[in-house]
Each structure stands twice: as C-alpha cells, then as structure tokens.
C-alpha positions as CSV (number, residue, x, y, z in Angstrom):
1,M,0.0,0.0,0.0
2,E,1.3,3.4,-1.0
3,N,-1.1,5.4,1.2
4,S,-0.9,5.1,4.9
5,N,-4.0,4.5,7.0
6,D,-3.7,8.0,8.5
7,K,-3.7,9.9,5.1
8,R,-6.9,11.7,4.4
9,I,-9.1,10.9,1.4
10,I,-11.7,13.5,0.4
11,I,-14.3,13.0,-2.3
12,D,-16.2,16.0,-3.7
13,Y,-19.3,15.6,-5.9
14,V,-20.2,18.0,-8.7
15,E,-23.2,18.0,-11.1
16,K,-22.5,17.4,-14.8
17,D,-23.8,20.8,-15.7
18,N,-22.4,22.8,-12.8
19,Q,-18.9,21.8,-11.9
20,T,-18.2,25.0,-9.9
21,N,-20.3,24.1,-6.9
22,S,-19.1,20.9,-5.1
23,K,-20.5,18.9,-2.3
24,R,-18.2,17.0,0.0
25,I,-19.5,13.4,0.2
26,I,-16.5,11.8,2.0
27,D,-13.9,13.2,4.3
28,S,-12.2,10.2,5.9
29,T,-8.9,8.3,6.1
30,Y,-7.6,5.5,3.9
31,G,-7.7,3.3,7.1
32,E,-11.4,4.0,7.6
33,L,-12.3,3.3,4.0
34,R,-10.2,0.1,4.0
35,K,-12.6,-1.2,6.6
36,T,-15.5,-1.1,4.1
37,R,-13.7,-1.3,0.7
38,G,-11.2,-4.0,1.7
39,E,-7.6,-3.9,2.9
40,D,-6.2,-3.6,-0.6
41,F,-8.0,-0.3,-1.2
42,D,-5.4,2.4,-2.1
43,G,-7.4,5.1,-3.8
44,F,-9.0,5.5,-7.2
45,S,-7.7,5.9,-10.8
46,E,-8.9,8.3,-13.5
47,R,-11.0,5.5,-14.9
48,S,-12.7,4.5,-11.6
49,A,-16.5,4.5,-11.3
50,F,-18.5,3.5,-8.3
51,P,-22.1,4.0,-6.9
52,I,-23.0,6.5,-4.3
53,Q,-26.1,6.9,-2.2
54,D,-27.6,10.2,-1.1
55,E,-29.4,10.9,2.2
56,N,-32.7,9.9,0.5
57,G,-31.5,6.5,-0.5
58,N,-31.1,7.4,-4.2
59,K,-28.2,5.6,-5.9
60,E,-26.1,7.1,-8.7
61,L,-23.1,5.9,-10.6
62,V,-20.2,8.4,-10.5
63,G,-16.8,8.6,-12.2
64,I,-13.6,10.4,-11.2
65,I,-13.1,13.7,-13.1
66,K,-10.1,15.1,-11.2
67,I,-7.5,13.9,-8.8
68,T,-5.3,16.1,-6.6
69,K,-2.7,14.2,-4.6
70,K,-1.0,16.0,-1.7
71,F,1.3,14.8,1.0
72,K,-1.3,14.6,3.8
73,E,-4.5,14.2,1.7
74,D,-5.9,13.0,-1.7
75,I,-8.8,14.9,-3.2
76,Y,-11.1,13.2,-5.7
77,V,-13.8,15.1,-7.6
78,V,-16.6,12.9,-9.0
79,S,-19.5,13.6,-11.3
80,P,-22.5,11.5,-12.5
81,L,-21.9,9.2,-15.4
82,D,-24.2,9.4,-18.4
83,K,-26.9,6.8,-18.2
84,Q,-26.7,4.2,-20.9
C-alpha cells in the first residue's frame, strides 16, 4: 500500500452541468475506507467508477473527473456518469 492508514481521502461531488459548486461526500482516512472497501484499497484511478447513495437512498453511478494528490490528503472530484 502506497497510502498510509492516516492519510486523508476527500471525495467531492459535482453535477455534470455545474462543476463549480461541489458537495463534500466523503472526508475520511484510507484506514477507515479500507474497513469497508477492503484492505487492498489504495485510492481511485482516473477510470474509476462507483455507486454513491444520497441521504434519501437514491443511488447514482459516478466517475472520477479530477484527482489532486498531496502529502497529507488526496482529493477526488466525482461527477455522475451518463446513463446508458
């Protein structure tokens, strides 16, 4: 694993048509996310896609549109994928 359990991982959500207003959906550590995503979890790639669920229980498939890696935190920006 490249990222330590203490390193922060932040995921911000933006709408397809409004990428200036973001909503923070995850602000955690790699260690916390490894508890639910598996011990091998070490972040996402530019081609990653995964489902998210809002507070109302609605599910949506999102993809990574931007990654910013820093020494103490990694920031991922996700946006909805087009429905097929």
